[in-house]
C-alpha positions in Angstrom: -101.0 -23.5 30.7 -98.6 -21.6 32.7 -96.2 -24.4 33.7 -96.9 -25.6 30.0 -95.1 -22.3 28.7 -92.2 -22.8 31.4 -91.1 -25.9 30.6 -91.2 -25.0 26.8 -88.8 -21.8 27.7 -86.5 -24.1 29.7 -86.1 -26.5 26.9 -85.4 -23.6 24.5 -83.0 -22.1 26.2 -81.1 -25.8 27.4 -81.1 -26.6 23.5 -79.8 -22.9 22.7 -76.8 -23.4 25.2 -76.0 -26.4 23.8 -76.2 -25.3 20.1 -73.4 -22.5 21.2 -70.6 -24.6 23.2 -67.8 -26.4 22.2 -67.2 -30.4 22.8 -64.1 -31.5 24.9 -63.1 -33.2 21.9 -63.6 -29.7 19.4 -61.3 -28.0 22.1 -58.2 -30.7 21.9 -58.8 -30.9 18.0 -58.5 -27.4 18.2 -55.9 -26.6 20.5 -53.6 -29.3 18.1 -54.2 -27.1 15.4 -53.0 -24.0 17.0 -50.3 -25.9 18.1 -49.2 -27.2 14.7 -49.5 -23.5 13.4 -47.6 -21.9 16.2 -45.0 -24.6 15.8 -44.7 -24.6 11.8 -43.9 -20.4 12.5 -41.6 -20.9 14.9 -39.4 -23.3 13.1 -39.8 -21.2 9.9 -38.6 -18.2 11.8 -36.0 -20.2 13.2 -34.9 -21.9 10.1 -34.4 -18.5 8.9 -32.5 -17.3 11.8 -30.1 -20.2 11.3 -29.5 -19.3 7.8 -28.5 -16.1 8.3 -26.2 -16.5 11.2 -24.4 -19.4 9.1 -24.6 -17.3 5.6 -22.7 -14.6 7.8 -20.4 -16.9 9.6 -19.4 -18.3 6.3 -19.2 -14.7 4.7 -16.8 -13.6 7.3 -14.3 -17.1 7.1 -14.1 -16.4 3.3 -13.3 -12.8 4.3 -10.7 -13.5 7.3 -9.0 -16.0 4.6 -8.5 -13.9 2.3 -7.0 -11.2 4.8 -5.1 -14.1 5.9 -3.1 -14.9 2.2 -2.6 -10.9 2.4 -1.0 -11.4 5.8 1.2 -14.3 5.1 2.5 -12.5 1.5 3.1 -9.8 3.2 6.2 -11.8 5.4 3.8 -12.5 8.7 3.7 -15.7 9.9 1.1 -18.1 11.9 2.6 -20.5 12.2 2.1 -22.3 15.4 -0.9 -20.7 16.2 -4.0 -22.7 16.7 -6.5 -20.8 18.8 -8.6 -18.6 16.7 -8.5 -15.4 18.9 -4.9 -15.7 19.0 -4.8 -15.8 15.0 -6.9 -12.4 15.0 -4.5 -10.8 17.4 -1.7 -11.7 15.3 -3.1 -10.3 12.5 -3.9 -6.7 14.4 0.0 -6.4 15.0 1.5 -3.6 12.2 4.6 -2.7 11.0 7.3 -0.7 12.6 7.0 2.4 11.6 10.1 2.7 9.6 8.6 0.2 6.8 5.8 2.1 6.4 7.2 4.8 3.5 8.6 1.6 1.8 5.5 -1.3 2.1 3.2 -2.0 -0.7 0.0 -3.2 1.0 -1.8 -1.6 4.1 0.3 0.9 4.8 1.1 -0.3 8.4 0.7 -3.5 7.8 -2.4 -4.3 10.0 -5.2 -6.5 8.3 -8.2 -6.9 10.9 -10.1 -3.9 13.4 -8.9 -4.3 16.5 -12.2 -5.0 17.9 -12.4 -8.2 16.4 -13.2 -11.0 18.7 -14.4 -15.2 17.9 -17.5 -16.4 19.9 -15.9 -19.3 21.0 -18.5 -22.5 21.8 -17.6 -25.7 22.9 -20.4 -27.8 21.1 -22.7 -27.0 17.9 -26.5 -25.4 18.6 -29.2 -27.8 18.8 -29.2 -28.0 14.5 -25.8 -28.7 14.4 -25.1 -25.7 12.3 -21.7 -25.8 11.2 -19.2 -23.8 12.9 -15.4 -22.1 12.3 -12.5 -23.8 13.2 -9.1 -22.7 12.3 -7.0 -25.5 10.5 -3.1 -25.1 11.7 -1.9 -27.3 9.1 -3.7 -25.4 6.1 -3.2 -22.2 7.8 -6.9 -20.9 7.0 -10.8 -20.9 8.7 -12.7 -24.0 8.0 -16.4 -24.5 8.3 -16.9 -27.9 9.6 -20.2 -29.6 11.8 -18.3 -31.0 14.5 -17.4 -30.8 18.0 -15.2 -29.2 20.2 -14.4 -25.7 20.7 -14.9 -23.4 17.6 -16.5 -20.0 16.4 -19.8 -19.5 16.2 -19.5 -15.7 15.5 -17.2 -13.3 14.6 -18.3 -9.8 16.4 -16.7 -6.2 17.1 -15.9 -5.6 21.3 -16.1 -1.7 21.5 -14.3 -2.4 24.5 -10.9 -3.3 22.2 -11.3 -0.2 20.7 -8.6 1.2 22.3 -6.1 -1.3 22.4 -2.6 -1.3 21.1 -1.5 -5.1 20.2 2.1 -3.8 19.3 4.0 -4.1 16.0 6.4 -7.2 15.1 8.9 -7.2 11.8 7.7 -9.7 9.0 10.2 -11.2 6.3 10.3 -9.6 3.0 7.2 -9.0 1.2 5.8 -10.8 -1.8 5.5 -6.7 -3.4 8.8 -4.5 -2.8 9.2 -0.9 -3.3 11.5 0.1 -6.7 14.0 2.2 -4.9 15.9 3.2 -8.2 12.9 3.8 -10.2 9.5 5.8 -9.2 6.6 3.4 -8.9 5.6 -0.4 -7.6 7.1 -3.5 -9.0 6.8 -7.0 -8.0 9.8 -8.5 -6.1 10.8 -11.8 -5.4 8.3 -14.3 -3.6 10.0 -15.0 -0.5 6.3 -16.4 1.7 4.1 -17.8 -1.4 0.9 -19.3 0.4 0.0 -22.6 -1.7 -4.1 -22.7 -0.8 -6.9 -20.9 -2.3 -8.2 -18.6 0.0 -11.2 -17.4 -2.0 -13.7 -19.8 -1.5 -15.1 -20.6 2.1 -15.7 -24.1 2.1 -19.2 -24.5 3.6 -17.8 -27.2 5.7 -15.5 -30.3 5.5 -15.2 -33.9 7.4 -16.5 -33.9 10.6 -13.3 -35.7 12.2 -10.3 -34.0 10.8 -7.3 -35.9 11.3 -5.6 -32.6 12.2 -6.3 -29.1 13.6 -6.3 -26.8 16.2 -6.8 -27.6 20.1 -10.3 -26.4 20.9 -9.1 -26.0 24.7 -6.3 -23.8 23.9 -6.3 -20.3 25.5 -4.8 -17.0 24.2 -1.7 -15.9 25.7 -2.4 -15.0 29.6 -0.7 -11.3 29.8 -3.3 -8.8 30.2 -1.7 -6.7 27.8 -1.7 -7.4 24.2 1.5 -9.2 22.8 4.3 -6.4 21.4 6.0 -8.6 19.1 6.4 -12.4 17.9 9.5 -12.3 16.9 11.3 -13.1 13.3 14.2 -14.1 11.0 13.9 -18.2 10.0 12.2 -20.4 12.0 14.3 -23.3 13.4 13.5 -26.4 15.6 11.1 -25.9 18.6 9.1 -27.4 21.1 5.1 -27.9 21.3 2.9 -30.5 20.6 0.3 -31.5 17.7 -1.3 -33.6 15.4 -2.1 -37.4 16.3 -5.2 -38.3 18.7 -7.5 -35.4 18.5 -8.8 -36.5 22.4 -6.0 -35.4 23.9 -5.2 -30.9 23.9 -2.4 -29.7 22.3 -0.2 -27.4 24.4 -0.5 -24.0 23.9 2.8 -22.9 21.9 4.9 -20.0 23.2 6.0 -16.9 21.0 8.9 -17.0 19.2 11.5 -14.7 21.0 12.5 -11.6 18.8 16.4 -11.3 18.0 17.8 -7.5 16.7 18.9 -7.0 14.0 18.1 -9.9 12.1 21.0 -12.1 10.5 22.1 -12.0 7.0 25.2 -10.7 5.5 26.7 -7.0 5.6 28.7 -4.9 4.1 32.2 -4.6 6.3 31.3 -1.3 7.9 27.8 -2.3 8.6 28.5 -5.5 10.3 26.5 -5.2 13.9 29.1 -5.7 17.1 26.2 -6.8 19.2 22.8 -8.0 19.0 19.6 -8.3 21.8 16.9 -10.7 22.1 13.4 -9.5 23.2 10.2 -11.7 24.0 6.4 -11.4 24.7 5.9 -14.5 26.6 5.3 -14.2 30.1 8.0 -14.8 32.8 5.9 -16.7 35.1 5.1 -19.5 32.4 8.4 -19.5 30.5 12.6 -18.6 30.9 14.3 -17.3 27.5 17.4 -19.1 26.7 20.2 -18.9 23.7 22.6 -20.7 22.4 25.9 -19.8 20.0 27.0 -21.7 17.1 25.3 -25.0 18.2 26.5 -25.2 21.7 24.9 -25.2 25.1 21.9 -23.0 25.7 22.3 -20.7 28.6 19.5 -18.2 30.5 19.1 -14.7 29.1 19.8 -11.9 31.3 19.3 -9.3 29.2 22.8 -8.4 28.3 23.6 -7.4 24.4 25.9 -10.4 22.6 28.9 -10.1 21.0 28.6 -11.1 17.5 31.6 -12.6 15.2 31.8 -13.1 11.6 29.9 -16.3 10.4 28.5 -16.5 14.2 24.9 -18.2 14.3 22.5 -17.5 17.0 19.5 -19.3 18.8 17.0 -18.3 21.0 13.4 -19.9 22.4 11.2 -19.5 25.1 11.3 -23.0 26.9 8.3 -23.7 29.5 8.6 -23.4 33.4 5.1 -25.3 33.2 4.8 -28.0 31.0 1.7 -28.9 31.6 0.0 -25.6 30.0 2.5 -24.6 27.6 4.7 -25.9 25.2 8.4 -24.8 24.1 8.3 -22.1 21.3 9.7 -22.7 17.9 13.9 -21.7 17.3 14.4 -18.8 16.0 18.3 -18.8 14.2 19.5 -15.9 13.3 23.5 -16.5 11.5 25.6 -13.0 10.6 28.3 -12.9 7.6 30.6 -10.0 7.0 31.4 -9.5 3.6 35.0 -8.6 3.3 36.7 -4.9 2.7 37.4 -5.3 -0.6 40.1 -7.0 -2.7 43.1 -5.6 -3.8 45.8 -7.2 -5.8 47.2 -8.0 -9.6 47.3 -10.8 -12.1 49.6 -12.3 -14.9 48.3 -14.0 -17.7 49.7 -17.1 -19.8 48.7 -19.3 -22.7 48.4 -23.0 -23.0 46.6 -25.7 -24.0 45.7 -24.7 -27.4 43.1 -27.2 -29.4 43.0 -27.9 -32.8 42.4 -29.8 -36.2 45.7 -32.0 -37.6 47.0 -29.1 -39.4 47.0 -26.8 -36.1 49.3 -24.2 -36.0 49.8 -21.7 -32.8 52.9 -19.1 -32.0 53.0 -18.1 -28.2 54.3 -15.1 -26.8 54.3 -15.6 -22.6 56.8 -12.8 -21.5 56.4 -9.3 -20.7 53.4 -7.9 -19.5 51.2 -8.5 -22.4 50.8 -12.2 -23.5 49.8 -13.3 -27.2 48.6 -16.2 -28.2 48.0 -16.6 -32.5 46.6 -19.5 -34.7 46.6 -20.4 -38.3 48.4 -21.2 -41.6 48.1 -17.7 -43.5 49.3 -19.1 -46.9 47.6 -20.1 -49.7 49.6 -22.9 -52.0 48.9 -22.1 -55.3 50.6 -24.4 -56.7 53.9 -24.9 -58.5 55.7 -24.0 -55.4 53.5 -20.4 -55.3 51.6 -19.5 -52.5 49.3 -16.5 -51.5 50.2 -15.2 -48.0 47.2 -13.3 -46.6 49.9 -12.0 -43.6 47.5 -12.1 -41.1 46.7 -15.2 -38.5 44.3 -15.1 -35.6 45.9 -13.6 -32.6 44.5 -13.1 -28.8 46.1 -10.5 -26.5 45.8 -10.3 -22.8 46.8 -7.8 -20.6 45.9 -8.0 -17.1 44.8 -4.9 -15.2 45.6 -4.2 -11.8 42.3 -3.9 -8.8 42.5 -2.0 -5.4 39.4 -2.5 -2.6 37.2 -4.0 -5.0 34.0 -4.8 -3.1 32.0 -8.5 -3.1 29.7 -8.3 -5.9 31.2 -5.8 -7.8 32.1 -5.4 -11.2 35.9 -4.4 -11.9 38.4 -4.3 -14.9 40.2 -8.0 -15.1 41.9 -7.2 -18.0 42.0 -6.4 -21.7 42.1 -8.2 -24.5 42.6 -7.1 -28.4 41.6 -9.5 -30.7 42.2 -9.6 -34.5 40.0 -12.0 -36.8 42.9 -13.1 -39.6 42.5 -15.2 -42.6 43.9 -18.8 -42.5 43.7 -21.7 -44.5 43.7 -25.7 -44.6 41.9 -26.1 -41.1 44.7 -24.8 -39.4 43.6 -22.4 -36.5 43.1 -23.3 -33.1 39.4 -24.3 -31.7 40.1 -23.5 -28.0 42.7 -22.0 -26.0 43.4 -21.8 -22.0 44.1 -18.5 -20.2 46.1 -18.9 -17.5 46.0 -16.3 -14.6 48.2 -16.2 -11.9 46.8 -13.9 -9.1 48.4 -12.1 -6.1 46.0 -10.6 -3.9 47.5 -8.1 -1.6 43.8 -8.1 0.7 44.1 -10.7 1.6 47.1 -11.7 1.2 47.1 -14.9 -0.5 48.3 -16.1 -4.1 46.4 -18.3 -6.3 45.6 -19.7 -10.3 42.5 -19.2 -11.9 42.1 -21.1 -15.4 39.8 -19.2 -18.3 38.9 -21.2 -21.4 38.0 -20.4 -24.7 36.6 -21.6 -27.2 37.5 -20.3 -30.7 35.0 -20.7 -33.8 36.1 -19.8 -37.0 33.0 -18.9 -39.4 32.2 -19.2 -43.4 32.8 -15.8 -44.8 29.9 -14.3 -46.4 28.3 -11.2 -47.4 26.4 -11.0 -44.1 29.2 -9.3 -41.8 27.9 -10.6 -38.6 27.3 -14.1 -39.8 30.9 -14.5 -41.1 32.0 -13.0 -37.5 34.4 -15.1 -35.8 33.0 -16.3 -32.0 35.6 -16.0 -28.9 33.4 -18.2 -26.4 34.0 -17.6 -22.6 33.3 -21.5 -21.5 33.5 -21.2 -18.0 32.5 -17.3 -16.8 32.2 -18.9 -13.6 35.7 -19.7 -13.0 37.5 -21.8 -10.6 38.6 -19.6 -8.1 37.4 -19.9 -5.1 38.5 -18.4 -1.5 36.8 -18.3 2.2 36.9 -15.4 4.1 35.0 -14.9 7.8 32.4 -18.4 6.5 31.9 -16.4 3.7 33.6 -17.8 0.3 34.2 -15.8 -2.8 34.1 -17.1 -6.5 35.4 -15.2 -9.4 32.6 -14.6 -12.3 34.2 -13.2 -16.0 32.2 -11.8 -18.8 32.8 -9.8 -21.5 32.6 -6.1 -22.7 33.1 -5.1 -26.4 35.0 -1.2 -26.1 34.3 -1.0 -30.4 30.8 -1.6 -31.4 32.2 -1.6 -34.6 34.6 -4.4 -34.5 32.7 -6.6 -32.1 29.5 -7.0 -30.7 28.8 -9.2 -27.1 25.9 -12.1 -27.3 26.2 -13.6 -23.4 29.2 -15.5 -23.2 30.0 -14.7 -26.9 31.8 -12.6 -28.1 31.7 -12.2 -32.1 34.3 -10.4 -34.0 33.6 -8.9 -37.4 35.9 -10.3 -40.3 39.2 -8.6 -40.8 38.6 -6.3 -37.4 41.1 -5.7 -34.5 38.4 -5.9 -31.4 39.2 -4.0 -28.2 37.9 -5.9 -25.7 37.6 -5.5 -22.1 37.9 -8.7 -19.8 35.5 -7.5 -17.1 34.8 -9.7 -13.2 34.0 -9.8 -9.8 34.7 -11.7 -6.5 30.6 -13.0 -5.8 29.8 -14.1 -2.5 27.7 -16.8 -1.7 25.1 -14.9 1.3 
């Protein structure tokens, strides 16, 4: 009886243990389900993290491209740069403090935080997320799913908080300060980017035909560069484009020529210029050329300047396997003449008109006079009505002394009489020949001023009835070259009495019956 009871209890215990345990198959299934759940959750978390990183990078690219546009519009240049960090460091530079007062944008001209760094990776991550590439052709950052060195993140490096990236002289900004009146005004665009920098464009072709060199290193100097040079860029060295598998050499910075070239007033023309560079001496040498002559090493001494001299400078690489020769900085220096002095003598000739043209010319003395038109109206039976006043132009030249280029001055005065003539006998054109005797510079030259003469029908409208004297060639045929600068004589009308005449561009309107006093104003304009 006891034995039977013990056996039953053992059987019950075994049955109880079997019901509370898991079989091997159940364990395998359970582990698989847990693995799927964990994997799915990890994938979701990973996707969220990747999406956040890509979204941040896209936002950073859009912001940086807008800053690039502002930097270029502000006169900066990123030409020749290929490394993203080099681009950022270039935009960390300031304008010289002497330019801050008349600078419209960010006062210092500095575009980005000095702490900004680009985290470069050589390959995309395991999810092949797009990264930021610097496209040197489009001059902007672009997002691409491509191999090679590119930016996976932009971040702030606190160790650069006190770094000084120096200053740089830039070309004229798109916006300039109105020095004659208060307020800001739009100036002439000298650096106008054509690309749109507002659209970040998530990513482009994975195999671009051109772009920056992924292996490029930034300036090897331990200190940030102080200047990249200014003025006009000429030719230069450096390789680029072509086979993307061939690395592009790091381009040496363009040297700076001070002062930059241009056209100077006579008293402000520089006697000497100097050349400076931020290129490391161990990888380059600074050379220069005058007026296209042989290249020579720059020793640091000031270079004498003469008018119309062209100076070129560049950094030549001494390690061609690592660096490419810089672009060439070309500056040309022109000097305006100190002033023009002299006098003129006028004479009339080459009158044009109809078959009944009647003219009278008096070219002797200080004032030369040209008259045209028949003033007699045939009333028949040998009777004539004489109006007595024909059309008349009288020119009296004016002497001038020390007239600076591009400055208006009194060239001479005219008295123009709108007379009454009949039978289409008035002149329709005439040439005023002026013999100029210049004492500064010492030269004699002849210029021809062609005038068109339009006689209008008289009506009750005084302005519509006004006869017209046209200045056919306001830019005359007079030219002279001094110190490489060519000057041309330009003319314009100035009415001295609004009751007798009015100026409309190159047309002088003389009211019917009026004797108009007019100034013929001139200036010697330079081509530089």
